[in-house]
Each structure stands twice: as structure tokens, then as C-alpha cells.
C-alpha positions, 0 to 999 in steps of 0.5 A, spaced: 500 499 499 505 505 502 509 503 495 503 503 491 503 511 494 509 512 493 510 510 486 502 515 485 507 520 488 513 519 483 509 519 477 504 525 479 511 529 480 513 527 474 506 530 471 507 537 475 514 537 473 512 537 465 507 541 465 511 546 469 516 545 464 510 546 459 507 552 462 515 555 464 512 561 459 517 563 453 523 567 454 524 574 453 527 573 446 521 568 443 517 574 445 520 580 443 522 577 437 515 573 435 513 581 433 519 583 430 521 576 426 515 573 426 517 567 421 524 566 425 520 565 431 516 559 427 522 556 424 526 556 430 520 552 434 519 547 428 526 545 429 529 540 433 533 545 438 527 549 438 523 542 440 528 540 445 526 546 450 534 546 451 536 550 447 534 558 446 536 564 442 541 566 447 545 559 446 547 561 440 547 569 439 549 571 447 545 575 452 548 582 452 542 584 447 536 585 451 532 590 446 532 594 440 537 599 443 542 594 443 542 590 437 549 591 435 551 587 442 548 580 438 553 575 437 553 572 430 554 564 431 560 561 427 562 553 426 565 554 433 558 556 436 556 549 432 562 546 434 560 545 441 554 540 441 555 537 434 564 535 434 563 530 430 560 534 424 564 540 425 571 536 425 569 532 419 567 538 415 574 542 418 578 537 414 574 538 408 574 542 402 567 545 404 572 548 410 577 551 405 572 555 400 573 562 403 580 561 402 580 559 396 576 565 394 580 569 397 586 567 394 584 569 387 589 575 384 583 579 382 579 578 389 581 585 391 579 589 386 571 586 387 566 591 390 565 589 397 557 587 396 560 582 392 565 579 396 563 580 403 556 583 402 555 575 399 552 577 392 557 574 388 563 569 390 562 570 397 554 568 397 556 561 396 564 561 399 561 563 406 561 555 407 568 556 408 571 558 415 573 566 415 578 569 419 576 575 424 577 581 419 572 577 413 567 577 419 566 583 421 566 586 414 561 581 412 558 578 419 551 574 416 552 567 413 556 562 417 558 555 414 553 550 417 547 554 416 549 554 409 546 547 408 542 547 415 538 553 414 537 558 419 533 558 424 530 551 423 536 548 421 534 541 419 537 535 417 532 532 413 532 539 409 540 538 409 539 531 406 536 533 399 540 534 393 536 541 392 539 543 398 546 544 395 544 547 387 544 554 389 552 553 390 553 548 384 550 550 378 551 554 373 556 558 369 563 554 372 561 548 375 553 546 373 553 539 378 546 540 379 543 540 372 548 535 370 546 530 375 538 532 375 538 531 367 542 524 368 539 517 370 541 517 377 537 525 377 531 523 373 530 516 377 529 521 383 525 526 381 520 520 378 520 516 384 522 521 390 528 520 395 526 513 396 534 511 395 534 507 389 537 513 386 544 516 388 543 524 390 550 529 392 549 527 398 549 519 397 556 520 393 559 526 397 557 525 404 557 517 404 554 516 412 553 523 413 560 524 413 561 532 412 569 532 409 566 532 403 572 531 399 573 528 392 579 525 389 580 530 383 578 537 387 575 542 384 581 544 378 581 536 376 589 537 377 593 532 381 601 531 382 604 526 380 601 524 374 605 518 371 602 519 364 608 523 361 603 526 356 598 528 360 603 531 365 606 535 359 599 538 359 598 539 365 604 542 366 602 548 361 596 548 365 599 549 372 604 555 369 596 558 366 595 558 373 601 561 376 602 555 380 609 554 376 613 560 373 614 560 366 620 556 366 616 551 370 618 552 377 614 553 383 611 560 385 608 562 392 601 559 389 603 552 390 602 553 398 594 557 396 593 551 392 595 546 398 591 552 403 584 551 398 585 543 397 583 545 390 588 539 388 590 533 389 598 533 391 600 526 392 598 519 389 595 516 395 590 522 397 588 522 391 587 514 390 584 514 398 578 518 395 578 514 389 577 507 394 572 511 397 568 513 391 568 505 388 566 503 395 560 507 395 559 506 387 559 499 388 553 498 392 549 499 386 553 496 381 559 492 380 566 494 382 569 493 375 564 497 371 565 503 377 572 503 376 571 503 368 566 508 369 570 513 373 576 511 369 573 513 361 571 520 366 579 520 367 581 520 360 575 526 359 580 530 363 586 528 359 582 530 352 580 536 356 587 538 357 590 537 351 585 542 347 587 546 353 594 546 353 594 547 346 591 554 347 595 556 353 600 555 349 598 560 343 596 566 348 603 565 352 606 565 345 603 572 343 606 575 350 613 572 348 612 576 341 611 583 345 604 582 342 600 582 349 604 586 354 604 583 362 602 587 367 607 591 372 610 585 376 606 580 373 611 575 368 609 574 361 604 568 361 597 568 360 594 567 368 587 563 368 585 566 375 584 573 373 578 570 370 574 575 367 578 581 369 583 579 364 584 584 359 585 582 351 579 578 348 583 573 346 584 572 354 577 572 356 576 566 350 582 562 354 578 563 362 572 561 358 574 556 356 578 553 362 572 555 367 566 553 363 567 548 358 573 545 361 569 544 367 563 541 364 567 537 359 570 533 366 564 534 371 559 532 366 563 525 365 562 523 373 556 526 374 554 521 368 551 526 363 553 525 356 550 531 353 553 536 358 560 532 356 559 532 349 555 540 347 557 543 353 564 541 354 568 537 348 564 541 342 565 548 346 573 547 347 574 545 340 570 552 338 575 556 343 581 553 340 579 555 334 577 561 335 584 563 339 588 560 333 584 565 329 585 570 333 591 570 334 593 569 327 590 576 326 593 579 332 600 577 330 598 580 322 596 587 324 602 586 330 607 586 324 611 580 327 614 575 323 613 569 325 
């Protein structure tokens, strides 16, 4: 009898405790922001953190801001804020290429002359590269935008949302890396759109975030460059491209940009590093295909890089010859060689064609191959590369004639 009353009393105490929690009232942050930014509150309360009751606005934004008069005191969360609860995911991310996105962008030679709104204001390159870790000065210049909420959008921070391929398409689309268009129009993407997220067709996350790994590394990297290269012919093409990127000087010696390539993780600089990512991808592909089939398909995609590099190297050599002849003058302090990393800030029409050839058409030729989209490989990639080379040859011949330079 006494034992039963104790059990009943314990249960009653638990009910009262839960009821007390339910009616404890909203925090001052919620009460205020329901009026000021109601949809933010709605998003937060619909997410797992908001539902848990253990996380409040102040957990991420601090307690210094208490009214409309001291908004400047609010703390803007960073990836370190998220790490306090999500250490494993943070550390995976920090070891991967997304973490280096801001470093890679900031290393571009003409980045400093871009409009502030374009970079720090997140209206151009900064809008996607905010997925990378920024230093304190960069954060102060553009405080909005943080790595984790690039995929787990604020203030719901949904895991389910970030697991969908649509979460990737804002950045992985368009001019230089239209992975969304390639994948969504491939057979993989078509099955996903016809059947929904049933798991039958691989999505971005299936291949690049297997088992929820936030590392997101690929064997070839963003620029499809690796060192060393055992294929001597291919290595010759690659040396020319590395000169065009300014990683090697015109004489073939390493420059300071090699360290930026390392920091930005845009290339694979050891055989072991490249092979580890390739083996991981074969393992992922082999869940649906035979290992032999996976190796063959990935190997054929490798060869598309070589074909693109062959055309690219010839085009770079032609433009470099114009520098050597003095027909194109280098900028002060710069080597007499085309610089692919100046992108659209290059000064001559022929170099504009060269930059588009590299950043748009070479990208589409090799990325289309890995994303199983033959149309992108052909008409948006290889065919355009061929056209670019024809245009560059014609323009170079005209420039030589006009200069009066003897061949």
C-alpha cells in the first residue's frame, strides 16, 4: 500500500514537473521576436533545437543584446558555436574542402578589386564561399553567413533539409560548376525526380557525404589537377596548365601560389591522397554497381580530363606565345604569361576566350563525365573547347598580322 502510494506520488511529481516546464513561459527573446521577426521564431520553434527546450536564442546569440537599443551587441554564431554540441560533424567539415572555400576564393589575384558587396556582402562569390571558415576580419566586414547554416538553413537548422540534393543547388550550379544541372538531368537525377527520395537513386549526399560524413572531398578536387602524374604525355599538358594558373612560373618552377593551392585544397598533391578518395568513391558506387563497372566509368571520366587538358594546354601555349612576342604586354610586376586566375578581369579578348575555355568548358567536359551526363560532356564541354581553340588560333593569327611581327 505504502509502496503503491510512493509510486503514485513519484508519477504525480513527474507530471507536475513536465506541466511546469510546459507553462514556464517563453523566453524574453521569443516574446520580443514573435513581434519583430515572427517567421524566424516560427522556424526556430519548428526545428529540433527549438522543440527540445534546451536551446534558446541566447545559446547562440549571447545575452548582451536585450532590446532594440543594443542590437549591435548581439553575437553572430560561427562554426565554433555549432561545434559546442556537434563536435564530430564540425571536425569532419573542418578537414574537408568546404572549410577552405573562403581561403580559396580570397586567394584569387583580383579578389581585392571586386566590389565590397560582391565578396563581403555575399552578393557574388562570397554568397557561396561563406561555407568556408573566415578569419575575424572577414567576419567583421561581412558578419552574416556562416558555414553550417549554408546547408542547415537558419533558424530551423534541419538535418532532413540538408540531406536533400536541392540543398546543394544554390552553389553547385551555373557557369563554372553546374553539378546540379548535370546530376538532375542524368539517369540518377531522373530516377530521383520520378520516384522521390526513396534511396534508389544516388543524390549529392549519397556520393559526397556518405554516412553523413561532412568531409566532402573528391579525388580530383575542384580544378581536376593532381601531382604526380605517371602519364608523361598528360603531365606535359598539366605543366602548361599549372603555368597558366601561376602555380609554376614560365620556367616551370613552383611559385608562392602552390601554398595557396594546398591551403585551398583545390588539387591533390600526392598519389596516396588521390587514391584514398578514389577508393572511397568506388566503395560507394559498388553498393549499386559492380566494382569493375565503377572503376571503368570513373576511369573513362579520368580520360575526359586528359582530352580537355590537351586542348587547354595548346590554347595556353598559343596565348603565351603572344606574350613572348611582346604582342600582349604583362601587367607591372607580373610574368609575361597568361594568368587563368584573373578570370573575367583579364584585359584582352583572346584571354577572355581562354578564361571561359578553362573555367566553363573544361569544367563541364570533366564534371559532366563524373556526374553521368554525356550531353554536358559533349555539347557544353568538348565541342565548346574545340570551338574555343579555333577562335584562339584565329585571333592569335590576326594579332600577329596586325602587330607586323614575323612568325
